[in-house]
C-alpha positions in Angstrom: 111.3 72.4 -221.9 114.1 74.8 -222.5 113.4 78.4 -222.0 114.6 79.3 -225.5 112.1 76.9 -227.2 109.3 78.1 -224.8 110.1 81.7 -225.6 110.3 81.0 -229.3 106.9 79.3 -229.3 105.4 82.2 -227.4 106.9 84.8 -229.7 105.8 83.1 -232.9 102.3 82.3 -231.7 101.8 85.9 -230.7 103.3 87.1 -234.0 101.0 84.7 -236.0 98.0 86.0 -234.1 98.9 89.6 -234.9 99.4 88.8 -238.6 96.1 87.0 -238.6 94.3 90.1 -237.3 96.1 92.4 -239.7 95.1 90.0 -242.6 91.5 90.0 -241.5 91.4 93.7 -241.2 92.5 94.1 -244.8 89.7 91.9 -246.0 87.0 93.5 -243.8 87.8 97.2 -243.1 85.6 98.9 -240.6 85.3 102.5 -239.6 84.3 103.3 -236.0 82.5 106.6 -236.1 84.6 109.2 -237.9 87.5 109.5 -235.5 89.0 106.0 -235.7 89.4 104.2 -239.0 91.5 101.5 -240.6 93.1 99.0 -238.3 92.1 100.5 -235.0 88.6 101.0 -236.3 88.5 97.3 -237.2 89.7 96.3 -233.8 87.0 98.4 -232.1 84.1 97.5 -234.4 84.8 93.8 -234.5 85.5 93.6 -230.7 89.0 92.2 -231.1 91.0 94.7 -229.1 91.5 92.3 -226.2 92.8 89.4 -228.4 95.2 91.9 -230.1 96.5 93.0 -226.7 96.9 89.4 -225.6 98.8 88.5 -228.8 101.0 91.6 -228.5 101.9 90.8 -224.9 102.5 87.1 -225.8 104.8 88.2 -228.6 106.7 90.7 -226.4 107.2 88.4 -223.4 108.1 85.5 -225.7 110.8 87.6 -227.3 112.1 88.7 -223.9 112.3 85.1 -222.6 114.0 83.8 -225.8 116.5 86.7 -225.8 117.2 86.2 -222.1 117.8 82.5 -222.6 120.0 83.1 -225.7 122.3 85.6 -224.1 122.5 84.3 -220.5 
């Protein structure tokens, strides 16, 4: 598998996961105590902080791999 395709798949799957969590947070807003509200309150209250971090890392490294394969 080419690195460009692999990086693109990683990037778009991470990006789709982030968009999915943002979409769910608009439908079900939470507030975690009084200090954290909106998106971060949703992540903490629904226990989805770890998947968000995984999706963000996947998106970041996929972009780096695809960029590196494109301009090498």
